[in-house]
C-alpha positions as CSV (number, residue, x, y, z in Angstrom):
1,M,-8.6,-6.3,26.2
2,S,-5.7,-4.6,28.1
3,A,-3.3,-6.6,30.2
4,R,-3.2,-6.2,33.9
5,I,0.2,-6.5,35.6
6,Q,0.2,-8.7,38.7
7,D,3.0,-7.5,41.0
8,D,4.9,-10.6,42.3
9,Q,8.0,-8.6,43.2
10,R,9.5,-9.1,46.7
11,D,12.6,-6.9,46.4
12,T,11.1,-3.5,46.1
13,D,8.4,-1.6,47.9
14,L,8.1,1.2,45.4
15,A,4.5,2.1,44.5
16,D,3.6,2.6,40.8
17,A,4.0,6.4,40.8
18,P,7.3,6.6,42.6
19,L,8.6,3.7,40.5
20,D,7.6,5.5,37.3
21,A,9.3,8.7,38.4
22,A,12.5,6.8,39.4
23,L,12.6,5.0,36.1
24,R,12.0,8.2,34.1
25,R,14.9,10.0,35.8
26,V,17.2,7.2,34.6
27,W,15.7,6.3,31.2
28,D,14.3,9.6,29.8
29,T,16.3,11.2,27.0
30,P,17.4,14.8,27.9
31,R,15.4,17.5,26.2
32,G,16.7,20.0,23.6
33,V,19.0,19.6,20.6
34,W,21.7,17.7,22.5
35,G,19.1,15.2,23.7
36,A,17.7,14.7,20.2
37,L,21.2,14.1,18.7
38,A,22.4,11.9,21.6
39,T,19.4,9.7,22.2
40,V,19.8,5.9,22.3
41,D,16.1,5.2,22.9
42,H,15.1,2.5,20.4
43,K,11.6,4.0,20.0
44,V,12.9,7.5,19.1
45,I,15.4,6.1,16.6
46,G,12.8,3.6,15.2
47,R,10.3,6.5,14.6
48,R,13.1,8.4,12.8
49,Y,13.9,5.4,10.7
50,I,10.3,4.9,9.7
51,A,9.7,8.6,8.9
52,T,12.9,8.9,6.9
53,A,12.2,5.7,4.9
54,F,8.7,7.0,4.0
55,V,10.2,10.3,2.9
56,F,12.5,8.4,0.5
57,L,9.4,6.4,-0.6
58,A,7.7,9.7,-1.5
59,F,10.8,11.0,-3.4
60,G,11.1,7.7,-5.3
61,G,7.4,7.8,-6.1
62,V,7.8,11.3,-7.6
63,L,10.6,9.9,-9.9
64,A,8.3,7.0,-10.9
65,L,5.7,9.5,-12.0
66,L,8.2,11.4,-14.1
67,M,9.2,8.1,-15.8
68,R,5.6,7.3,-16.5
69,W,5.1,10.8,-17.9
70,Q,8.0,10.2,-20.3
71,L,6.6,6.8,-21.3
72,A,3.0,7.7,-21.6
73,R,3.3,8.5,-25.3
74,P,5.6,7.2,-28.0
75,E,8.6,9.3,-29.0
76,S,8.1,11.6,-26.0
77,R,10.7,14.3,-25.3
78,V,9.6,15.3,-21.7
79,L,12.9,14.1,-20.3
80,T,16.4,14.0,-21.8
81,P,18.0,10.6,-22.1
82,D,20.6,11.5,-19.5
83,L,18.1,12.8,-17.0
84,Y,15.9,9.7,-17.6
85,N,18.8,7.4,-16.8
86,Q,19.5,9.3,-13.6
87,I,15.8,9.2,-12.6
88,F,15.6,5.5,-13.4
89,T,18.7,4.7,-11.3
90,V,17.8,7.0,-8.3
91,H,14.2,5.7,-8.3
92,G,15.3,2.0,-8.1
93,T,18.2,2.7,-5.6
94,S,15.9,4.7,-3.3
95,M,13.2,2.1,-3.3
96,M,15.5,-0.8,-2.7
97,F,18.3,0.6,-0.5
98,L,16.6,3.6,1.1
99,F,13.1,2.4,1.6
100,A,12.3,-1.3,1.4
101,V,15.0,-2.8,3.5
102,P,15.4,0.2,6.0
103,V,11.7,0.5,6.7
104,M,11.4,-3.2,7.6
105,E,14.4,-2.9,9.9
106,A,12.9,0.3,11.3
107,M,9.7,-1.4,12.3
108,A,11.8,-4.1,14.1
109,V,13.9,-1.4,15.9
110,Y,10.8,0.0,17.4
111,L,8.7,-3.2,17.9
112,V,11.1,-6.1,18.7
113,P,12.2,-4.9,22.1
114,L,8.6,-4.3,23.1
115,M,7.5,-7.6,21.8
116,V,10.1,-9.6,23.6
117,G,9.6,-7.6,26.9
118,T,12.9,-5.7,27.3
119,R,13.7,-2.1,28.1
120,N,15.9,-1.2,25.2
121,I,17.5,-2.8,22.1
122,A,20.9,-4.5,22.3
123,F,23.8,-2.1,21.5
124,P,21.7,1.1,21.6
125,R,24.6,3.3,20.6
126,L,25.3,1.2,17.6
127,N,21.6,1.6,16.8
128,A,22.0,5.4,16.9
129,F,25.1,5.2,14.7
130,S,23.2,3.0,12.2
131,Y,20.5,5.6,11.7
132,W,23.0,8.5,11.1
133,M,24.8,6.4,8.5
134,Y,21.6,5.6,6.8
135,L,20.5,9.2,6.7
136,V,23.8,10.4,5.4
137,G,23.8,7.8,2.6
138,G,20.3,8.9,1.5
139,I,21.4,12.6,1.5
140,L,24.5,11.7,-0.5
141,L,22.4,10.0,-3.2
142,W,19.7,12.7,-3.5
143,G,22.2,15.6,-3.1
144,A,24.2,14.2,-6.0
145,F,21.0,13.8,-8.1
146,L,19.9,17.4,-7.4
147,V,23.2,18.8,-8.7
148,D,23.1,16.6,-11.8
149,M,25.6,14.1,-10.5
150,G,23.1,11.3,-9.9
151,P,24.2,7.8,-10.9
152,D,22.9,6.8,-14.3
153,I,23.8,3.0,-14.5
154,G,20.7,1.4,-13.0
155,W,20.2,0.4,-9.3
156,F,22.1,-2.9,-10.2
157,A,25.2,-1.0,-11.7
158,Y,26.1,-3.7,-14.2
159,V,29.7,-3.6,-15.5
160,P,31.2,-2.7,-17.9
161,L,28.7,0.1,-18.1
162,A,29.5,1.1,-14.5
163,G,33.3,0.5,-15.0
164,P,36.0,3.1,-15.7
165,Q,35.7,2.7,-19.5
166,Y,32.0,3.9,-19.7
167,G,31.1,5.4,-16.4
168,A,32.9,8.7,-16.6
169,G,32.9,11.2,-13.8
170,K,31.9,10.5,-10.2
171,R,28.4,9.4,-10.6
172,V,29.1,5.7,-10.3
173,D,31.5,6.3,-7.4
174,I,28.7,8.1,-5.5
175,W,26.4,5.1,-6.1
176,A,29.1,2.7,-4.8
177,Q,29.7,4.6,-1.6
178,M,26.0,5.1,-1.0
179,I,25.8,1.3,-1.0
180,T,28.5,1.2,1.7
181,F,26.6,3.7,3.9
182,T,23.3,1.8,3.7
183,E,24.8,-1.7,4.1
184,I,26.8,-0.6,7.2
185,S,23.5,0.6,8.6
186,A,21.6,-2.5,7.8
187,L,24.3,-4.9,9.1
188,A,24.4,-2.9,12.4
189,V,20.7,-3.2,12.9
190,A,20.7,-6.9,12.0
191,V,23.3,-7.6,14.7
192,E,21.2,-5.6,17.3
193,I,18.1,-7.6,16.4
194,V,19.8,-11.0,16.7
195,V,21.2,-10.2,20.1
196,T,18.0,-8.7,21.4
197,V,15.9,-11.7,20.3
198,L,18.3,-14.3,21.5
199,K,19.5,-12.8,24.8
200,Q,17.0,-10.2,26.0
201,R,13.6,-11.9,25.9
202,A,11.3,-11.7,28.9
203,P,11.5,-14.6,31.4
204,G,9.5,-17.5,30.1
205,M,9.5,-16.5,26.5
206,S,10.9,-19.7,25.2
207,L,11.6,-20.3,21.5
208,D,8.0,-21.7,21.0
209,R,6.5,-18.5,22.5
210,I,8.3,-15.9,20.4
211,P,5.9,-13.7,18.4
212,L,6.0,-14.5,14.7
213,F,7.0,-11.0,13.7
214,V,10.1,-11.4,16.0
215,W,10.8,-14.8,14.4
216,A,10.6,-13.2,10.9
217,M,13.0,-10.4,11.9
218,L,15.4,-12.9,13.4
219,V,15.5,-14.9,10.2
220,T,15.8,-11.7,8.2
221,S,18.7,-10.5,10.3
222,F,20.6,-13.6,9.7
223,I,20.0,-13.3,5.9
224,I,21.3,-9.7,6.1
225,I,24.4,-10.7,7.9
226,M,25.2,-13.4,5.3
227,A,24.1,-11.7,2.1
228,M,24.9,-8.0,2.4
229,P,28.7,-8.4,2.7
230,A,28.5,-9.7,-1.0
231,V,27.2,-6.4,-2.3
232,M,29.7,-4.4,-0.1
233,V,32.5,-6.5,-1.6
234,A,31.2,-5.9,-5.1
235,S,30.8,-2.1,-4.7
236,T,34.3,-1.9,-3.1
237,A,35.8,-3.9,-6.0
238,L,34.0,-1.6,-8.4
239,I,35.3,1.6,-6.8
240,L,38.8,0.1,-6.7
241,D,38.6,-0.6,-10.4
242,R,37.6,3.0,-11.0
243,L,39.9,4.8,-8.6
244,V,42.9,2.6,-8.0
245,G,43.2,0.8,-11.3
246,T,42.5,-2.8,-10.2
247,H,40.9,-5.1,-12.8
248,F,38.3,-7.2,-10.9
249,F,35.8,-6.7,-13.8
250,N,38.1,-6.1,-16.7
251,P,38.4,-9.2,-19.0
252,A,41.4,-7.8,-20.8
253,E,43.4,-8.1,-17.6
254,G,42.0,-11.3,-16.3
255,G,38.9,-10.0,-14.6
256,D,35.3,-11.1,-15.4
257,V,32.2,-9.0,-15.9
258,L,30.0,-11.8,-14.8
259,L,31.7,-11.7,-11.4
260,W,29.8,-8.5,-10.7
261,Q,26.4,-10.2,-11.5
262,H,27.3,-13.2,-9.3
263,L,28.2,-11.0,-6.3
264,F,25.3,-8.6,-6.8
265,W,22.6,-11.2,-7.2
266,F,23.9,-13.4,-4.5
267,F,22.9,-10.4,-2.4
268,G,20.1,-9.2,-4.6
269,H,17.8,-12.2,-4.5
270,P,18.0,-12.8,-0.7
271,E,17.2,-9.0,-0.5
272,V,13.8,-9.8,-1.9
273,Y,13.2,-12.0,1.1
274,I,14.9,-9.5,3.4
275,I,11.9,-7.3,2.3
276,F,9.3,-10.1,2.2
277,L,9.9,-12.0,5.4
278,P,9.2,-9.0,7.8
279,A,5.9,-8.6,5.9
280,V,5.2,-12.3,6.6
281,G,5.8,-11.6,10.2
282,M,3.5,-8.6,10.2
283,I,0.7,-10.6,8.7
284,S,1.1,-13.4,11.2
285,S,1.0,-10.9,14.0
286,I,-1.9,-8.8,12.7
287,L,-4.2,-11.6,11.4
288,P,-5.0,-13.3,14.8
289,T,-6.1,-10.0,16.2
290,F,-8.7,-9.4,13.5
291,V,-10.0,-13.0,13.3
292,R,-10.1,-13.3,17.1
293,R,-8.2,-16.6,17.3
294,P,-4.5,-17.7,17.7
295,I,-2.6,-18.3,14.5
296,F,-3.1,-21.7,12.8
297,G,0.2,-23.6,12.4
298,Y,2.7,-21.7,14.5
299,L,5.4,-24.3,14.0
300,P,4.9,-24.7,10.2
301,L,5.0,-20.9,9.9
302,V,8.3,-20.7,11.8
303,L,9.8,-23.6,9.8
304,A,8.6,-22.0,6.5
305,M,10.3,-18.7,7.3
306,V,13.5,-20.5,8.2
307,S,13.2,-22.6,4.9
308,V,12.7,-19.4,2.9
309,G,15.8,-17.9,4.5
310,I,17.9,-20.9,3.6
311,L,16.6,-21.4,0.1
312,S,16.9,-17.7,-0.8
313,F,20.7,-18.2,-1.1
314,G,20.2,-20.8,-3.9
315,L,18.3,-18.7,-6.4
316,W,20.5,-15.9,-7.6
317,V,21.4,-17.4,-11.0
318,H,17.9,-17.2,-12.2
319,H,18.7,-13.5,-12.8
320,M,21.4,-14.7,-15.2
321,F,19.8,-17.3,-17.4
322,T,20.7,-15.4,-20.6
323,T,24.4,-15.0,-19.8
324,G,25.5,-18.4,-21.2
325,L,26.0,-20.4,-18.0
326,P,26.1,-24.2,-18.2
327,R,22.7,-25.8,-18.7
328,L,23.1,-28.1,-15.7
329,G,23.6,-25.2,-13.4
330,E,20.6,-23.4,-14.9
331,S,18.5,-26.6,-14.2
332,F,19.6,-26.6,-10.6
333,F,18.6,-22.9,-10.1
334,T,15.3,-23.5,-11.9
335,A,14.5,-26.3,-9.4
336,S,15.5,-24.1,-6.4
337,S,13.4,-21.2,-7.7
338,M,10.4,-23.4,-7.9
339,A,11.1,-25.1,-4.6
340,I,10.9,-21.9,-2.6
341,A,7.2,-21.6,-3.6
342,L,6.5,-24.5,-1.2
343,P,7.2,-22.8,2.1
344,S,5.5,-19.7,0.8
345,G,2.4,-21.9,0.0
346,I,2.5,-23.3,3.5
347,Q,2.4,-19.8,4.9
348,I,-0.6,-18.8,2.8
349,F,-2.5,-22.0,3.7
350,C,-1.9,-21.4,7.4
351,W,-3.2,-17.8,7.1
352,L,-6.3,-19.0,5.2
353,A,-7.0,-21.6,7.8
354,T,-6.7,-19.0,10.5
355,I,-9.3,-16.9,8.7
356,W,-11.5,-19.9,8.0
357,Y,-11.7,-20.9,11.7
358,G,-11.9,-17.3,13.0
359,R,-14.4,-14.5,13.0
360,P,-12.9,-11.8,10.7
361,V,-13.3,-8.2,11.6
362,Y,-12.9,-6.1,8.5
363,R,-10.8,-3.2,9.8
364,T,-8.2,-1.4,7.7
365,P,-5.2,-3.5,8.7
366,F,-7.1,-6.7,7.7
367,L,-8.1,-5.2,4.4
368,F,-4.4,-4.7,3.5
369,I,-3.8,-8.3,4.3
370,L,-6.6,-9.3,1.9
371,A,-5.0,-7.1,-0.7
372,F,-1.7,-8.9,-0.1
373,F,-3.2,-12.3,-0.8
374,F,-4.2,-11.5,-4.3
375,T,-1.2,-9.5,-5.4
376,F,1.4,-11.7,-3.9
377,I,-0.1,-14.9,-5.3
378,M,-0.1,-13.2,-8.7
379,G,3.6,-12.2,-8.3
380,G,4.5,-15.7,-7.1
381,M,2.9,-17.3,-10.1
382,T,4.7,-15.1,-12.5
383,G,7.9,-15.7,-10.5
384,V,7.6,-19.5,-11.1
385,M,7.0,-18.7,-14.8
386,V,10.3,-16.7,-15.2
387,A,12.2,-19.4,-13.2
388,S,11.8,-21.5,-16.3
389,V,14.8,-21.1,-18.6
390,P,12.9,-21.2,-21.9
391,L,10.3,-18.7,-20.8
392,D,12.8,-16.5,-19.1
393,T,14.9,-16.4,-22.2
394,Q,12.0,-14.8,-24.0
395,L,10.8,-12.5,-21.3
396,H,14.2,-11.5,-19.8
397,D,14.6,-7.7,-19.6
398,S,11.0,-7.1,-20.8
399,Y,8.2,-5.3,-19.0
400,F,6.8,-8.7,-17.9
401,V,9.7,-8.8,-15.4
402,V,8.9,-5.2,-14.3
403,A,5.4,-6.3,-13.6
404,H,6.4,-9.4,-11.7
405,F,9.0,-7.5,-9.6
406,H,6.5,-4.9,-8.5
407,Y,3.7,-7.5,-7.8
408,V,6.1,-9.3,-5.5
409,L,7.5,-6.3,-3.7
410,V,4.5,-4.0,-3.5
411,G,2.0,-6.8,-3.1
412,G,4.2,-8.9,-0.9
413,A,5.8,-6.2,1.2
414,V,4.2,-2.7,0.9
415,F,0.6,-3.8,1.4
416,P,1.4,-5.7,4.6
417,L,3.6,-2.8,5.7
418,L,0.8,-0.3,5.3
419,G,-1.4,-2.6,7.2
420,G,1.3,-2.7,9.9
421,V,1.4,1.0,10.0
422,Y,-2.3,1.3,10.6
423,Y,-2.1,-1.5,13.2
424,W,0.8,-0.2,15.2
425,F,0.2,3.5,14.7
426,P,-1.6,3.6,18.1
427,K,1.5,2.2,19.7
428,F,3.7,4.7,17.9
429,T,1.6,7.8,18.7
430,G,-1.2,6.9,21.2
431,R,-3.7,7.9,18.5
432,M,-5.8,6.0,15.9
433,M,-5.7,6.6,12.2
434,S,-9.0,7.2,10.5
435,E,-10.9,4.0,9.8
436,R,-13.0,5.6,7.1
437,V,-10.0,7.2,5.3
438,G,-8.0,3.9,5.8
439,K,-10.6,1.9,3.9
440,W,-10.5,4.4,1.0
441,V,-6.7,4.2,1.0
442,A,-6.8,0.4,0.9
443,G,-9.3,0.2,-1.9
444,L,-7.7,3.0,-3.9
445,L,-4.2,1.5,-3.7
446,F,-5.4,-2.0,-4.5
447,A,-7.3,-1.0,-7.6
448,A,-4.7,1.5,-8.8
449,F,-1.8,-0.9,-8.3
450,N,-3.4,-3.6,-10.4
451,F,-4.4,-1.1,-13.1
452,T,-0.9,0.2,-13.1
453,F,1.2,-3.0,-13.1
454,F,-1.0,-5.8,-14.6
455,P,-0.9,-4.2,-18.1
456,M,2.9,-4.4,-17.9
457,H,2.6,-8.2,-18.2
458,V,0.9,-7.6,-21.6
459,L,3.5,-5.0,-22.6
460,G,6.2,-7.5,-21.9
461,L,4.5,-10.2,-23.9
462,L,4.2,-7.7,-26.8
463,G,8.0,-7.2,-26.7
464,M,8.5,-3.9,-24.8
465,P,11.9,-4.0,-23.2
466,R,12.5,-2.6,-19.7
467,R,14.9,0.3,-19.1
468,V,14.0,2.1,-22.3
469,Y,13.9,5.9,-22.6
470,T,11.3,6.0,-25.4
471,Y,9.7,3.9,-28.1
472,Q,8.4,4.3,-31.7
473,L,4.8,4.9,-32.6
474,D,4.5,1.8,-34.8
475,M,5.4,-0.6,-31.9
476,G,1.8,-0.4,-30.8
477,W,2.6,0.1,-27.1
478,G,1.2,3.7,-26.8
479,G,-2.3,2.9,-25.6
480,L,-1.4,0.5,-22.8
481,N,1.4,2.8,-21.7
482,L,-0.9,5.8,-21.5
483,F,-3.4,3.7,-19.4
484,V,-0.5,2.6,-17.1
485,S,0.6,6.2,-16.6
486,L,-2.9,7.5,-15.8
487,S,-3.3,4.6,-13.3
488,A,0.0,5.5,-11.7
489,V,-1.4,9.0,-11.0
490,V,-4.3,7.4,-9.2
491,L,-1.8,5.2,-7.3
492,A,0.1,8.3,-6.2
493,A,-3.2,9.8,-5.0
494,G,-3.7,6.8,-2.8
495,F,-0.3,7.2,-1.2
496,L,-0.9,11.0,-0.8
497,L,-4.2,10.1,1.1
498,F,-2.2,7.7,3.3
499,F,0.4,10.3,4.1
500,Y,-2.4,12.9,4.9
501,D,-4.1,10.4,7.2
502,A,-0.9,9.6,9.0
503,V,0.2,13.2,9.5
504,R,-3.3,14.4,10.6
505,S,-3.9,11.4,12.9
506,A,-0.5,11.9,14.7
507,R,-1.8,15.2,16.0
508,H,-5.6,15.0,15.9
509,G,-6.5,11.3,15.8
510,E,-8.8,9.7,18.3
511,P,-7.0,8.7,21.5
512,A,-6.2,5.0,21.3
513,G,-5.8,3.6,24.8
514,D,-3.2,1.0,25.6
515,N,-4.5,-1.9,23.6
516,P,-7.2,-0.7,21.2
517,W,-7.3,-3.8,19.0
518,G,-7.5,-6.3,21.9
519,A,-4.2,-7.9,20.7
520,A,-2.3,-10.7,22.3
521,T,1.4,-9.8,22.2
522,L,3.6,-8.0,24.7
523,E,3.9,-4.6,23.0
524,W,0.3,-4.0,23.9
525,A,1.0,-4.7,27.6
526,T,2.4,-1.3,28.2
527,A,1.2,2.3,27.6
528,S,0.6,3.7,24.1
529,P,3.0,5.3,23.3
530,P,5.4,3.4,25.6
531,P,7.4,5.2,28.3
532,S,11.1,5.5,27.8
533,Y,11.8,2.4,29.9
534,N,9.1,0.3,28.1
535,F,8.1,-1.8,31.1
536,A,8.2,-0.6,34.7
537,R,8.3,-4.3,35.7
538,L,9.4,-6.9,33.2
539,P,6.6,-9.3,32.3
540,V,6.9,-13.1,32.7
541,V,5.5,-15.0,29.7
542,R,3.7,-18.3,30.0
543,S,2.2,-18.7,26.5
544,A,2.5,-17.6,22.9
545,N,-0.5,-15.3,23.4
546,P,0.2,-13.8,26.8
547,L,-2.5,-11.2,26.8
548,W,-5.2,-13.7,25.8
549,E,-4.2,-16.3,28.4
550,D,-4.9,-16.2,32.2
551,D,-7.4,-13.4,31.8
552,G,-4.7,-11.1,30.6
553,V,-2.9,-11.1,34.0
554,L,0.9,-11.0,33.5
555,P,3.2,-12.0,36.4
556,V,6.4,-9.9,36.6
557,A,10.0,-10.4,37.2
558,G,11.9,-8.5,39.9
559,G,15.6,-8.0,40.5
560,L,16.4,-5.0,38.2
561,R,17.7,-1.8,39.8
562,V,15.8,1.5,39.3
563,D,18.8,3.8,39.9
564,R,20.6,3.0,36.7
565,R,19.8,1.7,33.2
566,E,19.7,-2.1,33.5
567,L,18.5,-4.9,31.3
568,L,17.8,-8.6,32.0
569,V,19.8,-11.1,30.1
570,T,18.1,-14.5,29.6
571,T,19.1,-17.9,28.1
572,V,18.7,-18.5,24.4
573,G,16.4,-21.5,24.6
574,G,14.1,-21.2,27.6
575,A,14.6,-17.5,28.3
576,L,15.6,-18.2,31.9
577,P,17.1,-15.2,33.8
578,E,20.9,-15.4,33.5
579,A,22.4,-12.0,34.3
580,R,21.8,-8.2,34.6
581,E,23.4,-5.9,32.0
582,S,23.8,-2.2,32.1
583,S,22.5,-0.2,29.1
584,P,24.4,2.8,27.8
585,R,23.2,6.3,28.4
586,P,22.7,8.9,25.7
587,T,25.9,10.2,24.0
588,I,26.8,12.3,21.1
589,W,29.7,10.0,20.0
590,P,27.7,7.8,17.6
591,L,26.9,10.9,15.6
592,W,30.5,12.0,15.6
593,S,31.5,8.5,14.6
594,A,29.1,8.6,11.7
595,L,30.3,12.0,10.6
596,A,33.9,10.8,10.7
597,T,33.1,7.7,8.7
598,T,31.2,9.9,6.2
599,A,34.3,12.1,5.8
600,L,36.4,8.9,5.1
601,L,34.0,7.4,2.6
602,L,33.3,10.6,0.7
603,G,37.0,11.6,0.7
604,S,37.8,8.2,-0.8
605,I,35.8,9.2,-3.9
606,L,38.3,11.9,-4.6
607,T,41.6,10.2,-3.4
608,P,42.5,6.8,-2.0
609,W,44.6,8.7,0.6
610,A,41.4,9.7,2.3
611,V,41.1,6.2,3.7
612,V,44.5,6.6,5.4
613,W,43.9,10.1,6.8
614,G,40.2,9.6,7.4
615,A,41.0,6.7,9.7
616,V,42.3,9.2,12.2
617,P,39.1,11.0,13.1
618,V,37.2,7.7,12.9
619,T,39.6,6.3,15.5
620,I,39.2,9.4,17.8
621,A,35.4,9.1,17.6
622,L,35.5,5.4,18.5
623,I,37.8,6.1,21.4
624,G,35.3,8.7,22.7
625,W,32.5,6.2,22.1
626,F,34.1,3.4,24.2
627,W,36.0,5.6,26.7
628,P,35.3,3.9,30.1
629,G,35.0,7.2,32.0
630,G,31.5,7.7,30.6
631,R,30.3,4.4,32.2
632,K,31.2,5.1,35.8
633,E,27.7,5.9,36.8
634,E,26.3,2.9,34.8
635,E,28.6,0.5,36.6
636,S,28.1,1.9,40.1
């Protein structure tokens, strides 16, 4: 059911076609190479983010297959120990820092402005800068790997292994600076999302009418802002130990190796929820569409997400139960780790109630949600198990933890993400992905995933440690490892089928129409794909499901000029119109700023003086970025 726009404007007599032409002249990105490099359109940058993240997923998946090839048989010599360590590290780093977090933020970059009814994201030039920093960080990691300089210390980079005593060469330095690139990018996007949600919502979209995916991204963005500085501090301290001679992690000089773990896991466990909460928002947005009823328990779902965000900062020590910490502290973190299951349980019960009282339509996005329920509940149950100190002491660093980790992240995040891709693909491209192929993808991935990772629980209980290069024949792990490796090939085939369907459908898929699913939220109130300005006339919201209320007729707000890029600023609580704000035009300066920052960070790997001299081009680029002369037309 498509929304119709009811024109209540009194300050313009432009008809639809002239209005569209006027807005396109102002909002369209120039064509050609310059336009592609200078664009500040959140939809263009969001698509780039999503495509790049899935490329890194594919690269990381290839490395996973190589590891499974090595481990398929005992005493295998397919890979050398050094190459295996590089593959292991780059796989984990790619999946966590280059795919899982960026792809969730990428979906938000594209969808949140549409969902809240605004014409562009807040700070669009910062948005462009964040993408270039993310891209360069990924190229740095994979470029180093391809020339045999890939980091070899695990995606967690524990000291003293990563310190100057054992981490010879520049491999660890490359990893530490890659962290800086990706965290700068993530923090920039988080700030943009927070401001967009709080200050650019459509008139009438009060806090109790915000789409649940937007709520999820708002909570996630606050977690990013509070958690990611910890890992940036840790990686900076590590590189200072290595290049300048400080002793943050050197016990002989008053440092502490456990300081690294505290800093890293203070970020690392909230990161799990940085990945998981956007998936929760996707489920809460997709589910009502396919059960044909509003979500059950809107307020409990919002409060559960906020609770998860708060509790996520009280869990990090359960990664450190074997480090000899005080027992009282371990008891506190055990309780916290179990308590976070309560809001997660509330979310699951709300979703099940929505399905129970609805009329499910078994389309591909809904099938991925069903796959999520089983796998995430499995991962959550094993998570509660390893939160117990006695059990974790036995299972720590075993393949049981590998299985738990993948059940939570793949079941809890990747399955909803793939469902989200199938659901919003018409909005991205204007075309539908294949329903027949999609059902094969969902079934194949669900079966192959469980065949791949469930046996790892058994391997862990049999004593197989994680992060091992090979194992002896008499350990008795060969049969299960061979089964896991063969299942991983089937899992890879499922992802290949997904990529094939996405690429084929983008060009040859069935035309979708504006709202092919009959959904309720504002992103479906405009064309698919949306025009550069998103909404010709900003909608006014009167319910949490605006396209399902009032027969889909949306009143609109007037007052915005059509001769320049202009956004409506609204109040935080009730989303009442407050001011008009100009939106920056395309510019090449975010790219130059990213390149200047890249030169500074890469140069610092070779000499600390690069920070001093590299600040000069960074300053010049920022002056160009903020030079007022480029805004004369915007402010006229």
